[in-house]
C-alpha positions in Angstrom: 104.0 74.2 112.0 104.1 77.2 109.7 107.1 79.3 110.1 107.1 83.1 109.6 105.9 84.2 106.2 108.8 85.7 104.3 108.3 89.3 103.3 108.5 89.3 99.5 110.3 92.2 97.9 107.1 93.0 96.1 104.1 92.4 98.4 101.0 90.7 97.2 98.4 93.4 96.3 94.9 92.5 97.5 91.4 93.9 97.3 89.0 92.1 99.7 85.4 92.0 98.5 83.5 90.6 101.5 80.0 90.2 103.0 81.1 91.3 106.5 78.6 90.7 109.2 80.7 91.1 112.5 84.2 92.1 113.6 85.3 88.5 114.3 84.4 85.2 112.6 84.4 83.8 109.2 83.7 87.0 107.3 85.9 89.3 109.4 89.0 87.2 110.2 90.2 87.1 106.6 90.4 90.9 106.6 92.4 90.7 109.9 94.7 88.1 108.5 95.4 90.0 105.3 95.7 93.3 107.1 98.3 91.8 109.5 100.4 89.6 107.1 103.7 91.3 106.3 103.8 90.1 102.7 100.4 91.6 101.8 99.5 95.1 100.8 95.8 95.5 101.5 94.6 98.1 98.9 91.0 98.3 100.1 88.0 96.5 101.3 84.7 96.5 99.4 81.5 95.4 101.0 78.7 93.4 99.5 75.3 92.0 100.6 75.5 88.3 101.5 75.6 87.0 105.1 74.5 90.5 106.1 73.6 93.7 104.4 76.4 95.7 102.9 75.5 98.9 104.8 76.0 97.1 108.1 79.1 95.3 106.7 80.7 98.7 105.9 80.2 99.8 109.5 81.6 96.6 110.9 84.6 96.7 108.5 85.5 100.2 109.6 85.3 99.3 113.2 87.4 96.1 112.7 90.2 98.0 110.9 90.1 100.7 113.6 90.5 98.0 116.4 93.5 96.4 114.7 95.2 99.7 113.9 94.6 99.6 110.2 92.3 102.6 109.6 94.6 103.5 106.8 92.9 100.8 104.6 90.1 102.4 102.7 86.6 100.9 102.8 84.2 101.1 99.9 80.4 100.6 100.1 79.4 97.9 97.6 76.2 96.5 96.2 73.3 96.4 98.6 71.3 94.3 96.2 71.9 91.5 93.7 71.9 92.0 89.9 68.4 90.5 89.5 67.4 88.8 92.6 65.4 90.6 95.3 64.4 89.5 98.8 60.8 89.0 97.6 61.8 86.9 94.6 64.3 85.0 96.7 61.7 84.2 99.4 59.2 83.2 96.6 61.7 80.8 95.0 62.8 79.3 98.3 59.1 78.6 99.2 58.4 77.1 95.7 61.7 75.2 95.1 63.4 74.9 98.5 66.5 76.4 99.9 70.0 75.0 100.4 69.6 71.3 101.2 71.1 70.5 104.6 72.0 74.2 105.3 69.2 76.5 106.4 71.4 79.7 106.3 70.0 82.3 104.0 72.1 85.4 105.1 70.7 88.8 104.6 67.6 87.4 102.8 66.4 85.4 105.8 63.1 86.5 107.2 64.7 87.2 110.6 67.4 89.4 109.1 67.3 93.2 109.9 66.0 95.6 107.3 68.5 96.5 104.5 68.9 100.1 105.8 69.2 99.2 109.5 72.7 99.8 110.8 73.6 99.2 114.4 76.8 100.1 116.2 79.5 97.4 116.1 81.0 96.2 119.3 82.7 99.2 120.9 80.8 101.7 118.8 81.1 103.1 115.3 84.6 103.8 113.9 85.9 107.3 113.6 86.8 106.7 109.9 84.2 106.8 107.2 83.7 104.8 104.0 85.0 106.3 100.8 82.5 108.0 98.5 83.6 106.0 95.4 81.4 103.0 94.7 83.1 99.6 95.3 82.9 98.4 91.6 84.5 101.7 90.4 87.3 101.3 93.0 88.0 97.8 91.7 88.2 99.1 88.1 90.5 102.0 88.9 92.8 99.9 91.2 93.2 97.0 88.7 94.0 99.5 86.0 96.5 101.3 88.2 98.3 98.0 89.1 98.0 95.8 86.0 98.6 92.1 86.4 99.3 92.6 90.2 96.0 92.6 92.0 94.5 89.6 93.6 90.7 89.9 94.2 89.6 88.1 97.3 85.8 87.4 96.8 84.3 85.9 100.0 80.7 86.8 99.3 78.3 87.0 96.4 80.1 88.2 93.2 77.9 91.3 92.6 80.6 93.9 92.8 83.0 92.0 90.6 80.3 91.4 88.0 79.4 95.1 88.0 83.1 96.0 87.7 83.7 93.8 84.7 80.5 95.1 83.0 81.7 98.7 83.5 85.2 98.0 82.2 85.7 94.7 80.4 89.4 95.6 80.0 90.2 94.8 83.6 89.6 91.1 83.1 93.0 90.6 81.5 94.6 92.9 83.9 93.7 91.0 87.1 96.4 88.7 88.5 93.9 86.3 90.1 90.4 86.0 91.4 90.0 83.8 94.5 86.4 82.9 95.3 84.6 80.9 98.0 81.6 79.1 96.8 80.1 76.2 94.7 80.3 72.6 95.5 80.7 69.5 93.2 79.4 67.0 95.8 78.1 68.2 99.2 75.6 70.9 98.3 75.4 72.2 94.8 73.6 75.3 96.1 75.9 77.5 98.1 74.9 80.9 99.6 77.5 83.0 97.8 76.0 81.8 94.5 72.4 81.5 95.5 72.1 85.1 96.6 73.2 86.4 93.2 73.3 83.6 90.6 73.5 86.0 87.6 76.6 87.7 89.1 78.2 84.3 89.7 77.4 83.1 86.2 78.9 86.3 84.7 82.2 85.8 86.6 82.4 82.1 85.8 81.8 82.8 82.1 84.7 85.1 82.0 88.3 84.2 80.9 90.2 85.5 83.9 94.0 84.9 83.9 93.4 82.7 87.0 90.2 81.9 88.9 90.8 79.8 92.1 87.8 78.4 93.8 87.5 77.1 97.4 84.5 74.8 97.4 82.4 73.9 100.4 83.7 70.4 100.0 87.4 71.3 100.6 86.7 73.8 103.3 84.9 71.0 105.4 88.5 69.8 106.2 89.0 72.5 108.9 86.6 73.9 111.4 86.9 76.6 114.0 87.3 75.1 117.5 87.4 76.0 121.1 91.1 75.4 121.2 91.8 77.8 118.3 89.4 80.4 119.8 91.0 80.1 123.3 94.5 80.6 121.9 93.4 83.9 120.3 91.4 85.0 123.3 94.4 84.6 125.6 96.8 86.4 123.2 97.7 90.1 123.0 95.5 90.5 120.0 93.2 93.6 119.9 90.4 91.1 119.1 91.1 88.9 122.1 88.2 90.3 124.2 85.8 89.8 121.3 87.0 86.2 120.7 86.4 85.6 124.4 82.9 87.0 124.3 81.9 85.6 120.9 83.3 82.1 121.1 85.0 81.0 124.4 82.6 82.2 127.0 79.5 80.7 125.3 81.2 77.4 124.7 82.4 77.1 128.3 79.1 78.1 129.8 77.4 75.2 128.1 75.8 77.0 125.2 75.5 75.2 121.9 78.2 76.6 119.7 78.3 75.6 116.0 82.0 75.4 115.1 81.7 76.4 111.5 84.1 75.6 108.7 86.7 78.3 107.9 86.4 78.8 104.1 87.2 82.5 103.9 90.1 82.2 106.4 91.5 79.4 104.1 91.3 81.8 101.1 93.2 84.4 103.0 95.8 81.9 104.1 96.3 80.8 100.5 96.9 84.3 99.3 99.5 84.8 102.1 101.1 81.4 101.8 100.1 79.5 98.6 101.8 76.3 99.9 98.8 75.8 102.2 97.0 74.5 99.1 98.4 71.0 98.4 96.3 69.9 95.4 94.0 71.5 92.8 92.0 70.2 89.8 91.2 72.0 86.6 87.5 71.8 86.1 84.9 73.4 84.0 82.3 75.1 86.2 79.0 76.8 85.3 76.1 78.2 87.3 72.4 77.5 86.8 70.4 80.7 86.6 67.1 79.3 85.3 64.1 79.6 87.6 63.3 76.3 89.1 64.7 73.6 91.4 68.2 74.0 90.1 68.5 77.8 90.3 71.9 78.7 92.0 73.3 75.2 91.4 77.0 74.9 90.5 77.7 72.3 87.9 81.2 70.8 87.5 82.8 68.9 84.6 86.1 67.2 85.1 88.8 68.3 82.6 89.9 64.6 82.8 86.9 62.4 82.1 86.1 59.7 84.8 85.2 56.1 84.2 82.6 54.3 86.2 83.5 54.2 89.9 84.7 57.9 89.7 88.2 56.8 88.7 90.0 59.3 86.4 90.8 57.8 83.1 94.4 57.7 81.9 95.8 60.7 80.1 95.1 60.7 76.4 91.9 59.6 74.6 89.0 58.6 77.0 88.5 54.9 77.6 86.1 53.0 75.4 82.6 54.1 76.2 83.7 57.2 78.1 82.9 60.5 76.5 85.3 63.4 76.6 84.5 66.2 78.9 81.5 68.1 77.4 80.9 71.2 79.5 78.3 73.9 78.7 79.2 76.3 76.0 79.9 79.2 78.4 81.7 77.2 81.2 85.3 78.1 81.7 88.2 76.1 83.3 88.9 77.1 86.8 91.4 76.0 89.5 89.4 74.1 92.1 91.2 73.5 95.4 90.8 69.9 96.5 93.3 69.5 99.4 95.0 71.7 102.0 97.7 71.5 104.7 95.4 71.9 107.7 98.2 72.0 110.3 100.0 74.8 108.4 96.8 76.7 108.0 95.9 76.5 111.7 99.4 77.7 112.7 99.3 80.6 110.3 95.7 81.6 111.3 96.5 81.6 115.0 99.7 83.6 114.6 98.2 86.3 112.5 95.0 86.6 114.6 97.2 86.7 117.8 99.4 89.5 116.4 96.5 91.6 115.0 96.8 95.1 116.6 98.6 93.5 119.5 98.2 95.2 122.7 101.3 96.3 124.7 101.8 94.4 128.0 
């Protein structure tokens, strides 16, 4: 079981860049966790189009922060569109070349998705607070410059805002403490939605020499899924989000509805920022993104820093074994820290505790 997270003398400074599409669930709960953790100073939330359109995501984020008593956290409207991709070109390419094998989710670009400018009231109505007027990318630039070598960028959606920020101000690259990203996959599904919706942005970020880029792949996040037990614990807690958890997860599951208990990738990222010991193993890999039009567009490609012999066994340190070539990544690929294992019990305990404490209602 995870014990209380010690409050560091200097809290971790975090900007959340997220494709929010609800007030609970995979894209919302990381905000709740980081806004509740005592050792984190949440500097702001920037929204981006991904699982939902960023305009709706901004409204949902403002409402979520209001519910948990954190309306002091500023929210910044981010990119509504990808750097190059459009819904029309995306639909064309999916028709010609196929979507994500084994995962039909296409987020905001799905045919059934609302129109980009459509914004509906979140559960309980619109928040009283409003989004800031400064664009998300500009906020990232100004904040990183104001806090050099201190800011962790949580990137849970497509990397459009970060790509724009580093294009506007290349000097921020060396000033960022760490970029934490959810996406890519070396084995399970090379196309992942956070890359596929804006491959050019992902390629730009992965071609950059960040002080540290930590990646949570689809592969590692399959180790932990949301469950009825987790959801019931939060629904029965004093959390301000307990009624929403009951309505969104518990009631449908107990009424016999088919509930897909999705993996918890973004929640794992938040937990890692709060308590890095939740990550128990990482690898240093070269990673690149395929941006060419065709079957491979949006694929993530990995090269092991340590070459592997036949049978996927890593060769011993030193020169590669006879007949095994050294790692030969693409010219623009950069080394990143790829999370390969986690302490699932520690994660679940931390997740339940923070979600249960969020904006806790008085008895």
